[in-house]
N, C-alpha and C positions, 0 to 999 in steps of 0.2 A: 715583879708590873709593869707594867707598859701604857705609854700613850699615846692619844694624837691630839695635836693641837695646833690650832693656831696665836702665834703672838702678835701683837700690835706696837710695834717697836717706836710709836706713831713716826715725826718727822726724819727727816734722812737725808746726806745731799750723796750726791752719785760721787765720785771722781773727775764725772765733767765738770763739777760745779753743780747742775742741773737737781733739785729736789724734786718728792716727792711728800704731800702733807701726814700721808698714812704707810708707813710701808707695813704690811702683814705677814709674816714668815709663819711657813707651815711645818711643820716638825712632832718627829716621833722622839718618844725615846722607854733604855728597852730597861727594867735590873730597877736597884735598887739605890739611890747617893751617899754616900756614907765618905764623900766630902773631900780625898782625895783617889777615887777610882772612876774618872769621867773622862772615857771615848771617844773624839770627836771622829765622825766616821764621815768624810764626803763624799756626794757622789759624784758620779764623771755628765755625759754630756746629755742625757734625757735621761735619766733618772730621776726618781725622789726621795720623799723623805723613809718612801716605806722600802727598806735595806733591810729588815728581816719579818720573818714569817709569824703575826700576829692571831692568836685565839678568836680574837674580834671583829677577822677582816671579813669574812662572809662572802670570800672571792674574789673582792677585788678593793684595793684601797687603792686613791692618789692615783685609777687610772692605767693602772697597774696587775695586772693581772697576780703575779703575784711577784714577791719579795726579791729586788734585783739580787740580793747580796744572802740571802738562807740560808745556804752553805756555811758561810766564811761566817755568822750573826745567830747570836742567837744559844739560849740554853747549851750549856756540854760544846761546842763549838770551837770554832779557835777562839775568837772576839765573846766570847764565853760572856750573857749575858747573867745569868749568876751569877759573875763575881764583876761585872764591870757595869755600869750603867755610864748606858748607847746611846748617843744625840747623832740622829740626825739628822740633817733641812735643808729644807728643801731651796735653790738657790732663788734669789733673787734673778727677773728679768726669763721663768720660768713658767710652767703653766702648770701645776700639779698645788693651788694653792697659796705658793707664796706670793703675790705681786710681781705683776709683770703687762706683757704687752697687752694681754684679754680680761685685764680689771678694766674694775670701773676706776674712772676719774671721776672723781667726789665734786670736784669741779666746774666739773659737763654733763656728767651722768652718764655719759656713755662707754663705751671699752677705748684705752687707752692711744690704742693701736704704734702708729713708730710715733709718736703723739712724747711714747714713753723716753726716760731719760736711757742714754746708750751705758750700757751695766758691764765693768771690767770685775773679774779673778779676784781684786780686791777688793771691791763691790761687796763680795760673798763673803770673804773674809772677817769683812768691818759686822756684817752684818748677822754674824754666826759669833760674834765676840761681843756685839747688845744680846743676842740671843741667849746665850746662857751668862752671859750678868742679868738676862733676869730671873735667870732656874735660879741661880741662886750661885754659880757653879763659877770661880779662877779658875786656879793653877790647875789642867787639864794633866792624867793620867798621862796619852795618848791620843794622836790627832793623826786618821788612816784617811788613806786614800786612790783611789785610784787613775790612770787619765786623765782627763784635765782635771778634777778633783785630787790626783796627785798634784798636779800645779795647784790649786789651793793647800796644802799642806805646807806647798814650798813657802808659798805665802804669809802664809803663820810663821811659819818659823825667821823669818822675814820683818816685817811686822809687829808681833807678840813675840820675838823668843825667850825671851824669864815663863808667857806663858804654856808651859809644853814643854813635858816632859823626854817624852819617847816620841817619834813621828814615822812612822810608817808610806812609803810613797812607793804606789806600784805600776808601773807599767806608764812610764810620765816623762817627763824630760821638762829641762829649763826653757823651751821656746821649740816651735813647729818649724823643721824645715821648709825651703823655701818650698818644695814636693806638696808635702803632702797645705802648706796655706795656698797651693792655685787648686787645689783639689778642691780645697772648703771654697775658694772664689766661687768657684762654678756650678756647685750647689748652690750659693747663695742666688747665685743668678739664674738658678733652674726658676725658684722663689718667684723673686721679685717680678720673670720676664711671665711669670703665668698672667695671663687678662683675670682671671677674680683678685688676682691680688692688691691694685685697685689703690697702690700708695699704701700695703701695710692697714688699712681703712675698711675687712670687708668683712666686718662683726654683721650675723643678722644678715649676707646676702650671702653669697654661692663663696666657696672658700676655693682660693687655688694649692687642691689636694692634688693637681696633676701637678705640679711644681716640685708639694712639699716629698711625694713620691719618690720623685727621679734625684729628687737635693739625700733624700734618706739612701740610695738602692749604690750612691755615690761611695754612701758613710759605708756602707758596706764587705761592698769592694777595700776601701781601707782595712778595713776590720781582720779581715782573713787573710792567710796568705798564698801565696799557689800550691804549696805545699795540701792544706788546709784546702783547698779547692778542685786541685785534681783530685783527695780521696771523697768527698763530700760529690762532684758532680761529674767529672771528667765531661766527656764531650755526647754524652747519654743524650738522646730526644726522651722530653716525659712523657708518663703515662699517659693514657688514652683519658681517665678522670681530670687532669691536669691541660686544660684546654681556654684557652687566652679569651676570653668575654670577646676583644675586638682585635684583627691584628693590628700593628703600628703598619703598615705599606703594604700595598695593593701584596708582593709579590712572596708576605710572607707565609701565605699560604703553601707557599712549594716545598718551603723547607722547612726541617722539624726544630717541632719547641724546646727547645733544648731543658736541662734540669734545674742548671745556672741561674735561664730566665725567667720558669718557673719559679723559684726562691727568692730572685730581687721581685720579681711582684708580688711576690708573699706578701714578704718583708715588709714592701712600702705599702700593703693595703692595710696592715694591724697598721702601723706607724700610723697613718690619715686618723685612721680613728682616735688614737690616743693623745695625739701631741699636736700641736700650735706652730702653724711657720711662722709667724713672727718671730715664737719664743727661736724659732733654731736660726734663723740669723741674729739675735738677738747673744746667743750662746759660743751658736761657732763662734762670732766676734770677736766677743772673751778671752777663749780660749789662743781663739791666732793672736789681740794682741801680746794677752803674759812674756812681759821675758826678764827673768827672773831679776837678772842685770840691774834692769832700767832705774836708775837712776843712781847706782854707784859705779865702782871703774868698775868689775868681773863681779859674778859668781862667786866665786869666796868672800870678794867683802860681805854683799850683799843677804851670807850666809854666819858670819865671822860673829857677829854678838849671841848666837845659837847655840849656848852650854848643856847641849841636852843631847841626844842618842838617836839617831835618822838609819832604818833599813830600807836602800835600795835593793826593787823586786824589779827587775829588766828577764822578758820573754826572746827566745832566737830568733823565733820563726815573727817577732813584732818587726814591722819595720813601718808605720806610726808613728810608734815612743824604740826608737835601738836602746839595745845595748849597750852599744856605742856612745849614744846620749847619756845614757842614763851613768857610764863607764866616767866620762866627761864632768860626770854631774857630783861624784864617786872623790876625783881627782879636788876636783874646787874646793871638794871637804878640809880631801886633806890638810891641800896649800892653806888654810885658814884655822887650821888646828879640829874641825870638828870633827867631834869620834860620829867614824859612819863604815858604814857595811853595804856592801854591792853583791844579792844570791843573784845568777843570771840561772836560769830555768830553761831546760832541754825540753820547749815546743815547736809546735809546728802549726799550731793555732791559729796564729798572725796573733792584735791585740785581743784579739774578743777574746783569748787564753784566763789574763785576770777574772772574766766573769763565770768561765763554763770548766775551770781547773782547780775546784775548794779540795781537791788532797794536793796541788804544789801548794797554794798562794795564803792557805791554811798555817802550818806548822810554824814557816819564819815567822809569823802575823805572832801565828801565839805569844810561838817563845818570845821577842821582844815583846811581849804585852808582858808577860808572862819574867822574865831575867833577867830583860833588857838585852847590849850583844854580849856582851860577853857571860856572862852563863848560859846561852845554850848554844854554845858555838858556834858562831855568826863566824863568819868567814869571811875574812874582808879580801876583796881580789887585786890587788896592788901589785901587776905581773916582780916575779921575780926578777933579779937583775941579768942572769943566765934564762929570763925568760923571752922568747921572739915573736909573741902573742904578744894581743897588743892589751887584754884581759886575757885572765884567768878563770874561767864557768867554778862558782860551789854551785854544789850540789846538793839536791834536796835529803839526800840521804843523814846528808848533816843533822837535819834539823828532826830526824826521825825520833821519837820515845822508845 
């Protein structure tokens, strides 16, 4: 059984101290609830509640043409919806059904725009907890998410440690590094410097699509590795059919329009048709602001109250959230006695690997849900005393059935 609903959580106060009179949260559920089989899936930066394929989707759900983790979540898949009751909710501040900047402010009858309160990952977690309460779900079997969705998972462990039995944090870290913060800053400036942004109050008029397009292109460069870009594009010129509508500068007609340029333009065009520029500002700021240790002495201290099991997945080609960052998080867990395993996947796809490699992501998550860390031979990566490397990768063969 699947459902696509919107829950009205009533008045909601954000961590900034500001409130809105009604927070509506768009969510989808898959499977039947039996009391102890709930699995919460947290989406990434521009994802929606549409995590798995639905028989009633009709080609597009929540602005997305396909389920963002449809090869991982579903009947008979790694997160098996014939066994688990899977919930995925769109985060506050986004634009896929949950209240955000593009939503109507009931006090003015106009879209909030940038009058919408600042949003944090903690606000996402608290909204999810309220949604689960409204669905009659208390303690959850597992919470799973990738990228900033993995930060959402970590926030669950520090905010509601008694409510989670198992957790899977994929391609994530305790905080962004300065390089990623810098790139996100440039992406936001691309939006706010667009003459159509109008201080965030552009609804009903021309939208800042050029700025949003540039922001998305920066994001795509962050999500790919050098190896994957070399393999996909090289320095090749695009085919004759891939002709840009307008050369960006007079000299451009002399030089080849390369495949990598064509790819970035195509992705930007698709994205501007489905996402809101203000939401991109709000969601990236929430990600940039997240720091697991905020309010605590350390990452270890932040997770000390969690008594369940945590599986960390990282990818060798991911420079957005690196293997080293995941290992540092695993070490913090070991320091405080949290039952943790860090599974390193050899991949040159970059950060996108958690979305495009279901064959490597799925088995360890399935093992975590079925048997926890022990039953599926999920091996920790704490280095041996004689090991001179910083960590010892765990190979995916350990998870094959």
